[in-house]
PLY file of the C-alpha trace (Angstrom):
ply
format ascii 1.0
element vertex 223
property float x
property float y
property float z
element edge 222
property int vertex1
property int vertex2
end_header
170.12 42.11 87.85
169.58 43.65 91.20
173.11 44.91 91.25
172.73 46.20 87.61
169.70 48.38 88.79
171.36 49.74 91.84
174.21 51.05 89.68
171.88 52.70 87.25
170.08 54.42 90.28
173.67 55.47 91.54
174.56 57.10 88.13
171.25 58.80 87.84
171.71 60.25 91.42
175.21 61.28 90.71
174.40 63.04 87.21
171.33 64.68 88.93
173.59 66.15 91.54
176.19 67.36 88.97
173.49 69.08 86.99
172.09 70.75 89.94
175.38 72.04 91.21
175.78 73.98 87.85
179.57 73.58 87.67
180.95 76.53 85.65
182.75 75.73 82.28
183.07 79.16 80.49
184.37 82.36 81.61
180.75 83.74 81.55
179.72 80.94 83.80
182.36 81.87 86.28
181.30 85.56 86.11
177.77 84.53 86.74
178.73 82.53 89.68
180.72 85.60 91.14
177.67 87.87 90.35
175.42 85.35 92.47
177.94 85.89 95.27
178.23 89.52 95.31
174.66 90.60 94.05
172.30 87.50 94.77
169.13 89.75 94.65
170.37 91.65 91.46
170.19 95.11 93.16
173.07 96.87 91.34
171.06 97.82 88.11
168.55 99.78 90.21
170.81 100.85 93.15
170.54 104.12 94.82
173.24 104.51 97.34
176.07 106.76 98.59
179.59 105.58 98.95
181.70 107.29 101.61
185.58 106.71 100.58
188.80 107.29 102.10
191.99 106.99 100.07
195.46 106.33 101.42
198.23 107.44 98.98
202.03 106.95 98.66
204.16 108.68 101.11
204.15 112.49 100.85
200.69 112.71 99.73
197.68 113.30 102.06
194.90 111.09 102.57
191.32 112.38 101.32
187.89 111.66 102.07
185.33 111.92 99.36
181.98 110.48 98.38
179.89 109.51 95.40
176.18 108.87 95.07
174.95 106.55 92.16
171.38 106.13 90.89
171.98 103.30 88.52
168.47 103.17 87.14
169.01 106.81 85.68
172.77 106.43 84.88
173.38 109.14 87.33
176.39 110.04 89.63
176.97 112.84 92.13
180.59 113.34 93.25
181.76 115.35 96.31
185.31 116.12 97.75
186.72 119.32 99.28
186.69 121.92 96.54
184.74 119.94 93.78
181.05 118.86 93.57
179.34 117.98 90.53
176.66 115.65 88.99
176.66 113.56 85.83
173.21 112.42 84.53
173.35 110.47 81.27
175.43 112.77 79.05
175.00 116.08 80.94
177.15 117.52 83.53
176.47 120.23 86.05
179.22 121.58 88.22
178.23 123.14 91.78
181.55 123.74 93.01
185.13 123.71 91.51
185.89 123.09 87.98
185.99 119.83 85.99
185.88 119.35 82.05
182.79 117.70 80.99
184.64 114.85 79.23
186.60 114.02 82.42
183.30 114.28 84.36
181.71 111.48 82.08
184.84 109.28 82.40
184.84 109.70 86.14
181.09 108.56 86.16
181.92 105.47 84.12
185.03 104.81 86.28
183.14 104.70 89.50
180.17 102.79 88.06
182.43 100.15 86.58
184.93 99.61 89.40
182.39 99.52 92.11
179.86 97.58 90.10
182.17 94.62 89.44
181.55 91.74 88.74
178.09 92.84 87.70
179.20 95.28 85.04
180.76 92.46 83.17
177.20 91.65 81.78
176.98 95.08 79.97
176.23 94.56 76.53
179.21 94.41 74.35
181.61 92.89 76.95
183.49 89.76 75.65
184.22 87.47 78.17
186.71 84.69 76.96
185.58 81.05 77.33
188.83 79.77 78.67
189.47 80.00 82.30
193.02 79.20 83.94
194.16 78.86 87.40
196.78 81.17 88.60
198.62 81.60 91.94
198.74 85.12 93.40
200.36 85.60 96.78
200.38 81.97 97.47
196.54 81.65 96.78
195.07 79.98 93.90
192.40 81.52 91.90
190.27 81.15 88.83
191.36 83.89 86.21
188.90 85.15 83.54
190.12 87.26 80.80
188.03 90.13 79.36
189.49 91.96 76.41
188.41 95.65 75.75
189.25 98.02 72.85
192.11 99.57 74.93
192.77 97.36 77.76
193.02 93.74 78.68
191.45 92.80 82.04
191.80 89.70 84.13
189.66 89.03 87.19
190.65 86.71 89.99
187.79 84.48 91.61
188.11 82.30 94.64
187.60 78.63 93.78
184.99 77.82 96.61
182.97 80.97 96.82
183.64 82.90 93.53
184.29 85.97 95.45
186.15 88.42 93.34
189.65 88.84 95.14
191.14 91.13 92.66
191.87 92.06 89.02
194.40 93.52 86.83
194.52 95.34 83.43
197.21 95.80 80.88
197.51 98.81 78.69
200.41 97.31 77.13
200.08 93.53 77.62
203.29 92.43 75.59
205.30 94.49 78.04
202.96 93.75 81.05
202.34 97.45 81.69
199.38 98.07 83.73
197.88 97.94 87.12
196.66 95.15 89.64
194.29 95.68 92.39
193.76 93.50 95.38
190.40 93.39 97.15
190.10 92.98 100.85
187.09 92.82 103.15
183.41 93.45 102.33
180.62 96.04 103.11
177.35 94.33 102.81
174.36 96.60 101.94
170.78 95.04 101.48
172.46 91.86 100.55
174.85 93.43 98.11
178.58 92.46 98.96
181.02 95.30 97.84
184.72 94.80 98.43
185.87 97.33 101.25
189.43 97.92 100.38
190.98 98.33 96.95
194.92 98.42 96.98
196.52 99.23 93.69
200.03 98.47 92.31
201.79 98.79 89.05
202.28 95.38 87.39
205.66 96.06 85.71
207.11 97.24 89.12
206.17 96.85 92.72
205.22 100.57 92.98
202.22 101.16 95.35
199.72 103.58 93.96
197.12 103.91 96.71
194.29 102.12 98.66
190.67 103.08 98.39
188.80 102.45 101.81
184.98 102.07 101.77
183.91 103.61 105.15
180.05 103.26 104.54
177.36 102.76 102.26
174.26 104.89 102.79
170.87 104.52 101.37
169.35 107.31 99.51
165.87 106.18 100.23
0 1
1 2
2 3
3 4
4 5
5 6
6 7
7 8
8 9
9 10
10 11
11 12
12 13
13 14
14 15
15 16
16 17
17 18
18 19
19 20
20 21
21 22
22 23
23 24
24 25
25 26
26 27
27 28
28 29
29 30
30 31
31 32
32 33
33 34
34 35
35 36
36 37
37 38
38 39
39 40
40 41
41 42
42 43
43 44
44 45
45 46
46 47
47 48
48 49
49 50
50 51
51 52
52 53
53 54
54 55
55 56
56 57
57 58
58 59
59 60
60 61
61 62
62 63
63 64
64 65
65 66
66 67
67 68
68 69
69 70
70 71
71 72
72 73
73 74
74 75
75 76
76 77
77 78
78 79
79 80
80 81
81 82
82 83
83 84
84 85
85 86
86 87
87 88
88 89
89 90
90 91
91 92
92 93
93 94
94 95
95 96
96 97
97 98
98 99
99 100
100 101
101 102
102 103
103 104
104 105
105 106
106 107
107 108
108 109
109 110
110 111
111 112
112 113
113 114
114 115
115 116
116 117
117 118
118 119
119 120
120 121
121 122
122 123
123 124
124 125
125 126
126 127
127 128
128 129
129 130
130 131
131 132
132 133
133 134
134 135
135 136
136 137
137 138
138 139
139 140
140 141
141 142
142 143
143 144
144 145
145 146
146 147
147 148
148 149
149 150
150 151
151 152
152 153
153 154
154 155
155 156
156 157
157 158
158 159
159 160
160 161
161 162
162 163
163 164
164 165
165 166
166 167
167 168
168 169
169 170
170 171
171 172
172 173
173 174
174 175
175 176
176 177
177 178
178 179
179 180
180 181
181 182
182 183
183 184
184 185
185 186
186 187
187 188
188 189
189 190
190 191
191 192
192 193
193 194
194 195
195 196
196 197
197 198
198 199
199 200
200 201
201 202
202 203
203 204
204 205
205 206
206 207
207 208
208 209
209 210
210 211
211 212
212 213
213 214
214 215
215 216
216 217
217 218
218 219
219 220
220 221
221 222
């Protein structure tokens, strides 16, 4: 009887530990774990900050410096590069220097908010995160892979097994022919507890063609 009770206590302890560890099961579970790593304080939705970037392009193209400022609480982005300076605020665009079409400016706002806001942006309304999660080896490293289909693109997100840090992602514009791009993330810049990938290196998926690297030099507070 004594041994039987000890066994029951052990099982209760074991199941209690498992419930507290919150082992992820679905794709959404994994993304929530990744968000807890990158944005443990939930800062992204209200973030006001300026990102200073240097890009490194393929041979024959000059590197550029630029910056963009976000006020996510107001859906606002300000973009500055030599010869071009504009602001996007909701659906309005105002150009201070240079020229850019409204539709392109809106797309650029969405582009910067999405890519630099990952994985938090995967919680946006309408995002369909598939339940099944697979393991995949990339450059000799194993990752959990979460699939997210959008209307025009299919995205895959690579998460480290231990920390759930987002280590990269790829998207296919033509998945049957594996045509798209893959982006490797390296290093981190921490800003008030928010962990933002520092370097993003882009390649095509159908060829080993290097497309460029975005290097995050600094995040500056607007407050």
